[in-house]
C-alpha positions as MATLAB code, in Angstrom:
seq = 'MVLDRSPRGEGFFRTVFLFPMSLSFIVTGTIWRWMLQPEGGLNQLPTVVGLPAGEFAWLTSRQEVWAVSWNDLPFLTALVVSVVLAFIAFNGFRDGEVRRGRIAAGSAGLLLL';
ca = [
       0.000    0.000    0.000;
       2.766    2.409    0.889;
       4.656    1.725   -2.343;
       1.548    2.329   -4.471;
       1.405    6.010   -3.551;
       3.674    8.773   -4.839;
       5.785    9.576   -1.764;
       8.387   12.293   -1.581;
      11.691   11.100   -3.014;
      10.056    8.489   -5.233;
      12.563    9.100   -8.028;
      15.513    8.553   -5.712;
      14.153    5.317   -4.280;
      13.136    4.060   -7.712;
      16.698    4.673   -8.909;
      18.217    2.944   -5.879;
      16.022   -0.138   -6.245;
      15.919   -0.455  -10.044;
      19.492    0.547  -10.919;
      21.008   -2.829   -9.926;
      18.603   -4.602  -12.279;
      19.869   -2.581  -15.239;
      23.472   -3.658  -14.708;
      24.901   -7.043  -15.489;
      25.935   -9.348  -12.665;
      29.608   -8.875  -13.548;
      29.420   -5.076  -13.351;
      27.410   -5.202  -10.126;
      29.849   -7.659   -8.553;
      32.831   -5.524   -9.564;
      31.291   -2.374   -8.077;
      30.537   -4.166   -4.781;
      34.073   -5.550   -4.747;
      35.514   -2.030   -5.139;
      33.265   -0.641   -2.417;
      34.096   -3.408    0.074;
      37.891   -3.382   -0.280;
      39.655   -3.336    3.112;
      41.852   -0.347    2.173;
      39.199    1.779    0.462;
      35.560    2.129   -0.424;
      33.207    2.013    2.546;
      36.105    1.765    4.979;
      37.076    5.337    4.044;
      33.680    6.775    5.061;
      34.696    7.460    8.687;
      37.428    9.806    7.405;
      34.707   12.161    6.126;
      33.795   13.076    9.709;
      37.377   13.056   10.984;
      37.580    9.507   12.350;
      40.356    7.070   11.439;
      39.741    4.852    8.429;
      38.037    1.572    9.221;
      39.765   -1.740    8.668;
      36.779   -4.001    8.258;
      37.528   -7.066    6.116;
      34.218   -7.253    4.278;
      35.130   -9.953    1.766;
      38.005  -11.815    3.404;
      36.538  -12.662    6.801;
      33.914  -15.404    7.002;
      32.147  -13.727    9.922;
      31.517  -10.512    7.976;
      30.243  -11.864    4.675;
      26.545  -11.155    4.252;
      24.501  -13.310    1.917;
      22.030  -10.786    0.550;
      21.135  -10.670   -3.099;
      20.551   -7.009   -3.926;
      19.720   -7.841   -7.538;
      16.505   -9.610   -6.509;
      15.186   -6.831   -4.250;
      13.434   -4.735   -6.972;
      11.689   -7.781   -8.437;
      10.521   -8.990   -5.036;
       9.253   -5.496   -4.145;
       7.280   -5.283   -7.404;
       5.920   -8.782   -6.833;
       4.698   -7.951   -3.319;
       3.046   -4.711   -4.493;
       1.323   -6.503   -7.381;
      -0.004   -9.221   -5.049;
      -1.422   -6.560   -2.723;
      -3.051   -4.791   -5.692;
      -4.506   -8.081   -6.928;
      -5.939   -8.708   -3.449;
      -7.513   -5.231   -3.465;
      -8.957   -5.918   -6.934;
     -10.417   -9.239   -5.806;
     -12.058   -7.628   -2.783;
     -13.327   -4.754   -4.921;
     -15.005   -7.094   -7.395;
     -16.399   -9.249   -4.593;
     -17.882   -6.253   -2.750;
     -19.425   -4.842   -5.917;
     -17.032   -1.901   -6.213;
     -16.214   -2.546   -9.850;
     -14.342    0.730  -10.404;
     -11.918    0.111   -7.528;
     -11.434   -3.474   -8.670;
     -10.674   -2.447  -12.245;
      -8.163    0.194  -11.174;
      -6.340   -2.176   -8.829;
      -6.371   -5.045  -11.340;
      -5.059   -2.791  -14.089;
      -2.326   -1.444  -11.839;
      -1.278   -4.950  -10.807;
      -1.209   -6.085  -14.432;
       0.885   -3.118  -15.537;
       3.270   -3.616  -12.656;
       3.850   -7.251  -13.596;
       4.665   -6.306  -17.201;
];
């Protein structure tokens, strides 16, 4: 429901979530590898506020490796929103509110395209 509205910053969030889908897996993996290097990338962020550079071994330590697939997040978000819209459409048709059902069903169909 929240993602169906037009919230402030929609363009930014749409870019953040859909940008990884437009890149190939090789390019995405290379960018993450650059960002998670022990001597640079995200470890240099503390220097922006005057702190010493971090020495977090993102990719070389087994305890710090996170198994999250960022490439699947936009698809899963769109899938969840379309299921919610389909549920709203079903309830709209069942309750006799044909207009609400048509709008929700059309939105769910367009989202799945």
